C-alpha positions as CSV (number, residue, x, y, z in Angstrom):
1,M,-31.9,27.1,-8.0
2,E,-29.4,27.6,-5.5
3,R,-29.0,25.0,-2.7
4,N,-28.7,26.0,1.1
5,K,-25.6,24.4,2.7
6,Q,-27.8,23.0,5.6
7,D,-29.8,21.0,3.1
8,W,-26.8,19.2,1.7
9,Q,-26.6,15.6,2.9
10,G,-23.3,14.3,1.3
11,K,-19.9,13.8,2.9
12,N,-17.1,16.6,2.9
13,R,-14.3,15.1,1.3
14,R,-11.9,18.0,2.4
15,K,-12.3,16.9,6.0
16,T,-11.8,13.2,5.6
17,R,-8.2,11.9,5.7
18,I,-6.8,10.8,2.4
19,E,-6.1,7.2,3.7
20,N,-9.6,6.8,4.2
21,D,-10.9,7.9,0.9
22,K,-12.0,4.8,-1.3
23,L,-10.7,6.1,-4.5
24,F,-7.2,6.8,-2.8
25,Q,-7.1,3.2,-1.6
26,I,-8.2,1.9,-5.1
27,M,-5.3,3.9,-6.6
28,V,-2.9,2.5,-4.2
29,G,-4.1,-1.1,-4.7
30,V,-3.9,-0.7,-8.5
31,N,-0.4,0.6,-8.2
32,V,0.7,-2.2,-6.1
33,F,-1.1,-4.6,-8.4
34,G,1.1,-3.0,-11.3
35,W,4.3,-3.4,-9.5
36,V,3.4,-7.2,-8.6
37,V,2.6,-7.8,-12.4
38,F,6.1,-6.4,-13.1
39,V,7.7,-8.6,-10.6
40,A,5.9,-11.4,-12.5
41,A,7.2,-10.2,-15.7
42,L,10.8,-10.1,-14.5
43,I,10.5,-13.6,-13.3
44,V,9.2,-14.7,-16.9
45,F,11.9,-12.7,-18.4
46,H,14.7,-14.8,-16.4
47,Y,13.2,-18.1,-17.9
48,A,12.4,-16.6,-21.4
49,R,15.6,-15.4,-22.3
50,P,18.5,-17.3,-24.1
51,E,20.7,-19.0,-21.4
52,F,24.1,-17.8,-20.7
53,I,27.0,-20.0,-22.0
54,T,29.9,-20.2,-19.7
55,G,33.4,-21.3,-20.6
56,A,32.8,-24.6,-18.7
57,Q,29.7,-25.4,-20.5
58,E,31.4,-24.6,-23.8
59,F,34.6,-26.6,-22.8
60,W,32.3,-29.8,-21.7
61,G,30.0,-29.4,-25.0
62,V,26.8,-28.7,-22.7
63,T,24.0,-27.7,-25.1
64,V,22.1,-24.5,-23.9
65,R,19.0,-22.7,-25.5
66,E,20.5,-19.9,-27.7
67,Q,17.2,-18.2,-28.5
68,W,14.3,-16.8,-26.6
69,S,11.6,-18.9,-25.6
70,S,8.5,-18.1,-27.9
71,S,5.6,-19.0,-25.7
72,L,7.2,-17.2,-22.6
73,S,8.0,-14.3,-24.6
74,T,4.4,-14.1,-25.4
75,Y,3.4,-14.0,-21.7
76,L,6.3,-11.5,-21.1
77,V,5.0,-9.0,-23.7
78,G,1.5,-9.5,-22.4
79,L,2.6,-8.8,-18.7
80,L,4.5,-5.7,-19.8
81,F,1.4,-4.4,-21.5
82,A,-0.7,-4.8,-18.6
83,C,1.9,-2.9,-16.4
84,V,1.6,-0.1,-19.0
85,G,-2.3,-0.2,-18.6
86,L,-2.5,-0.5,-14.9
87,S,0.0,2.5,-14.5
88,L,-1.9,4.7,-17.2
89,A,-5.1,3.7,-15.0
90,V,-3.4,4.9,-12.0
91,L,-2.1,8.1,-13.4
92,I,-5.5,9.1,-15.1
93,L,-7.2,8.4,-11.5
94,K,-4.6,10.6,-9.8
95,R,-5.1,13.3,-12.4
96,K,-8.6,13.3,-11.8
97,R,-8.4,13.2,-8.0
98,T,-5.5,15.7,-7.2
99,R,-6.4,19.4,-7.4
100,R,-4.6,21.1,-4.8
101,K,-1.0,22.2,-4.6
102,S,-0.5,20.2,-1.3
103,D,-1.5,17.0,-3.0
104,N,1.3,14.4,-3.6
105,F,2.5,13.9,-7.3
106,G,3.0,10.2,-7.2
107,V,6.1,9.1,-8.8
108,S,5.8,5.3,-8.7
109,G,3.2,5.1,-11.5
110,F,5.5,7.1,-13.8
111,I,8.3,5.2,-13.0
112,L,6.4,2.0,-13.6
113,L,5.1,3.3,-17.2
114,L,8.6,4.2,-18.1
115,V,10.4,1.0,-17.0
116,A,7.4,-0.9,-18.7
117,L,7.6,1.2,-22.0
118,V,11.5,0.9,-22.3
119,S,11.4,-2.9,-21.7
120,L,8.8,-3.3,-24.5
121,F,10.8,-1.0,-27.0
122,I,14.1,-3.0,-26.1
123,L,12.1,-6.5,-26.6
124,Y,10.6,-5.1,-29.8
125,F,14.3,-4.6,-31.2
126,E,15.4,-7.9,-29.6
127,F,12.6,-10.0,-31.3
128,N,13.1,-8.5,-34.7
């Protein structure tokens, strides 16, 4: 059973601008949220890592934390896993959406995925 073009009531996505497409707006929103989560992970990393001992602190005998904060390290790993999940979601949505040669590739999701995975890999060896 073949449909007639005049009977079709849907919206032609080829004629709509990509900025007006809801799926594109969701992808951009999830990608931006992933980068915000990564910035939060960087802030948690700053407070979770061992403190740097300067020469003056050593001379005056000031005590500093020399090991990772266990509670903040848990949050750090969770935030990095969230970054991996969000970037994978963006990449999967992008893969489903882009079908033409003229569609942009979207490097931001790959960069976030790569940086989050490398960070998790380094932290795994740092904690063990």
